[in-house]
N, C-alpha and C positions, 0 to 999 in steps of 0.2 A: 421425541414423541409428539412432535407438532401435528402428526397425522391424525391424532385423536381430537384435536381442538374443534369444538362445535359439532362433532359427530354425535348422532343419536345411537346409543348402544343399548340393546336389549340383552340382559344376562339372566339365564335361568339357573336354578339351583344356587341362588345367591345368599341364602340365609346362613350358610356355614361352610367350612372347609375351603376348598379352592375358590368356590364362587364368591364367598365373603371376602377372602383375601384379594381376589381380582377386582372386586368392586372398590375396595379401599385403595388399591394401587391405581385404578383408573381415575378416582375422584379428583386428584390435583391436576389432571391433564387437560381440563377444559371441555370434557365431553358431557353429554346429557344422558343420564342413566335411567332406564326403566328396569327395576330389579324384581325378579319373580321367584317364588318358592312356595311351598305348602305351609310353612310355619309362619303364621302371621305376625306373632309378637317379635320373633327374631328378625323378620324381614323389616318391620318398622324401626326396630332399634338400629339396624344397618342403615336405613335411609337417613336417620338422624346423624349417624357418624359420617356418612358420605356428604351430607349437606354442610356439616361443620368443616369438612375438608375443602369446601368451596365448590362442589358440583351441584348442578340442578338434578334432582332425583325424585323419582316417584316409585311406588310399589304396586304390584298386582299379584294377588294370591292365586296360584293356579297349579294344577297337576298336569305335567306334560304328557302323562299317560292317557289323558282324556282328550280326544280330537276336538271336541267342541270347545274345551277350555283353551286349547292352542289357538283356535280361531279368535276367541275373545281377547286373548293376550295380545295378539298382533293388532287387533282393532283398537285396544286400549292404548297401545304405544303410539299409533298414528294419530289417534284422537288427541292424545296429550301433547305430543311433540311435533306433529305434522309430517313426519318422515321417519324412515329407518335406514341407518347406514351400516350398522354392524350387528348381526345376530350371533350371540355366543351361546351355543347349545352345551351347557355344562351340567345340567341336572342328570343324576344317575343313581343307580343302586347296584349292590353287589351281593355275592353269596360266598359261603365258606363251608363247603362240604364235598366229599368225594361223591361222584355220580352214583356209585353203587350203594351209597348210604342215604340217598335222597328219597324221603318218604312221600314227598308231595311234588309231583312233576309240574304243577301249576306255577311253581317258582320260576321255571324256564320261561313260561309265557309272560310273567310279570317283568322279568329282566328284559325280555325282548320289547315289550310294550314301552317301557320307560327309556331304555338305552338306545333303541333303534327306531321304533315306530314313532316315539314322541318327537325326537329331532326331525324325522322325516315330515311329520304332519305340521310341525311348527314352521319348518322351512318352506313347505308348500304354501302355507298361508302368507308367509313373508315375501315370497318371490316377486310379486308385482312391485312392491315398494323397494326391494333391493335392486331390481332392474332399473327402476327410475332413478335411484341414487348412484348406480354403478358401484354398489356396496360390496359387502363381504359377509360370508357365513362361516362361522368357526365351530368346529366340533372338538370338544374336549373328550378325547377317547382314552387310550391307555396303551402301554406296551403289551398288555394282554390282548389287544386287538391286532397284534402283529405276530404273535406266537401262542402256542398252547400253554396253559398254566394249570397245574393240578389243584384241585379243590375249588377252582374258579371256572369250571367248564361252561356253565350257562352264561356267566359274565363275559368270558372270552368270546363266546359265540356271538353275543349281542354286539360287542365292540367290533369284532370282525365284520359283522353285517353292516354296522354303521359306517365303518371306514370304506367298505366296498361301495356303499350307496353314495357317499360324498365324493369318492374318487370318480365315480361315474357322472355325478352331477357337475363336477368341475369341468368335464369335457363339454357337457351340454351348455353350460353357462359362459363358456369362453367368449363366444361372439357377443354376449350381452355385457361383457366386461365386469362380471360379478366374480370376485375372488372366492375361492374355497380353501380354507386353511384347516388342516387336521393336526391337532396337538396330542402327543402321546406321553403323558407323564409316567414316571416310574412310581414306586411307593411314596406316598405323601401322608404326613400326619393329618388325619381328617376324621370327622365323625362318621363318615361312610363305613369305616371298618367296624365301628360299634354297632351299626345298624345292619351289617351283613347278615343275610339269612342263613340259618343252619339247615340241616337236612330235614327238619320238621317245619321249616318256613317261619321260624321265630328269630327275632334279632339276637345277635350274640350278646349284646349288652356291654361288652368291653372289647377293646381292640386286641386282636391277636398279634399285632405288629410290635417290634421292638422300636418304639417311637423315637428313642434317643439316637437311633442309627439311621433314620430316614429324614428327608428334608421336610421343612415345615410348609404349610400352605402358602404362607407369605413369600417364602423363598421360591416356591414353584410359580407363583403369580409373577414375580419379577423376571423369571426366565421366559414366561409366556409373552409378556408385553412386546418385546422387540419382534418376535415372530409374527404377532398379529399386526403390528404396525407396518412390517415389511410385506404383508400379505403373502407370507410364505405358503408353499404347497403343503409341506409336512415338517413338523418340528418334534423331535424326540428329546425329552428334557435331560436324560442321563447318558453318560458315556456307555454304561452297560447296555442300555437299550439300543444305542446307535451301532455299537459293535455287534450286538446280538442279531440285529437285522441282517447283517451280511453272513455271520456265522451260521445262521439258519439255512442258508443256501450251501455253504461250504462244509459245515460239520453239524448237521441237524441233531445227531445224538448228543453232542456236547451241549447244545442249547437245551435239550430235554433235561440233562443233569443239572444245568445251571438253574433252570426254572424250579426243579424239584428242591434244590438246596435253598433257594430264595424263600420258598414257602415254608420249608421246615425251620429255617432260621428266623423268619419274620422280618427280614430286611433285604 
């Protein structure tokens, strides 16, 4: 993991779940971290943990769904550390409702704003600095960005959009030697499931997942690090996801059934 040494890493959605685990996994690797999220108290507690692990770290409270705050976040990073090498777009939100039970369609706009437009705006602001460092932009997407998932239609749509955007951006940035890495985790134990929006636009309050049967955020972070270090194009964290990518082409009806069972079983 020498490739992280002395690199400036900006990580969004850092206060909990995969983001928090990834920050703690990066901390011993010699990089400098600017950690961002909306929850100020949890963010600063993470900064304390990261500093104890030996990393130089700072916090910046921001909502990636706000374009102006995206600009401010990049400015704060460069002002604090003088450069930006790796931007990790991890912040996100989800839903848990059949589309025909959705009472508030604004949920779809919120998902798109946070999961797609947020990373796009943040990356746009970061590009001059990433070009200067020949750096890397990372999107933490989902296997739901590769196939349809029942009860997650708006979430899957936003992740499909984000993956399409960053796949296009990769081609544009090839001549600038800026790497674009898309990571697609499978189900992970995370607070995002508790905050998933129901058909009325309210947080569920508890996870619908069978958390004992899915990987932890810390395990997911350890899987992600080598892919980021290698500047991989795409990394799917689970065997189910990797096989499913090809089965979708060869046996799409089977993938539909697998997705339906996964949601029904919660793992």
